[in-house]
N, C-alpha and C positions, 0 to 999 in steps of 0.2 A: 895199667892207666887206671886209674882210680874212679868210681862212677861216677862221680861227683867231676869229672873232666868233661864225661862224655854225654851227650844225650841220649835219653830213654827214647828210643824210637815209639815204645810201646804206650809212652806216658805220651808223649809231647812232639810235634811236627814243628809247632812254634817257635820262629826264629834260625828255622834251616829251608834253606832255599831249594827244596827237592826239583823244580821244574826245572833251575837253573842248571843245576850239578847234574841232570836226565840229556839238557841239551848239549854241553860240554862232554859230555861220553859220547854221543851221538855225533858230532863234530869230530869225536876223536876216532870212532869206530871208522868214517868216512872216509879219513885218512887211509886209513889201511883196505877198506874193500873198495876204494874206489880205482884201486889199483889192479886189473884183469888177471893180475898173478898173484894176486893174496885173496879173489873171491873165489867163491864156489856159489852151487845152489842152494845151499842153506843161506848163506848171507844174500842171496837175489831176492828167495822169498822175504826173508828178515826185510832189506830195503823197502819192498812193496809192502808190506805192513807201515812201517814206518811213514811210508807216503803220507798214510791216509790216517795216522794217529792223530792226527788233531783235526779231525773231521767226525763229531758224533754220529755222522749219520751213515759213515762208510768204516768206520774203523771197527775192529775185532777187542783192542786196548789202544790204551793212552799210550806215551811215549815211556813215561817210568815203569808203567805195569808192564810193557816188553822187553825193558832193559832187564827188569828184578826177575820175572821170570825165564831169560836164559843169559843170567848172572855167569853161568860158568860155561857157557860156548864164548861167549865175548872176553870172558879171562883167559879162557886157552887162546884165541887169536891173540889177543896183546899179549903174551908171554911167549909164544912162536914169534912175533916180531921184536923182541927184545924190548915192548915199551912198557918199561917201570915206570910214567908217570901215568899212563892210562890204565896200570894195576893201579898206584896208587887212589886216583880217581874214583875207579871201579870200588873199591873197598871202601872206599867213604861212603859212597852212594849208597850201597848195600850197608854197612853199618848204620846209616843215619834214616832213610827213606824207604828198604826194602824190605 
C-alpha cells in the first residue's frame, strides 16, 4: 500500500473516526467475552475498566487507550474465535489510531 493511500497517524488524526472505531471494537469484544465459556479473569478486569472508561473521574484510561494498550490480547481473542472481521477492525484501529 502506498503511503499516499493510508493516513499517517503520527501527523494527523483528522478525518479518522477513532472513537467510532474503538466503540465498534468494544462491541465486537463484548460479543465474545459476554459468553461465560470465552471469558476469564483478565477479560473480567478489562470489562470493569471499560465500564468506567467514559468517566474522567473514575477511569484509569479512556476506551481507545485501553484498546491500544491491550491490542495483542484482543487480537489473540479474535484469533482464537476465528473472528476475521474483528481482526480486520482491530488492524485498522491499530494502524489509524494507536
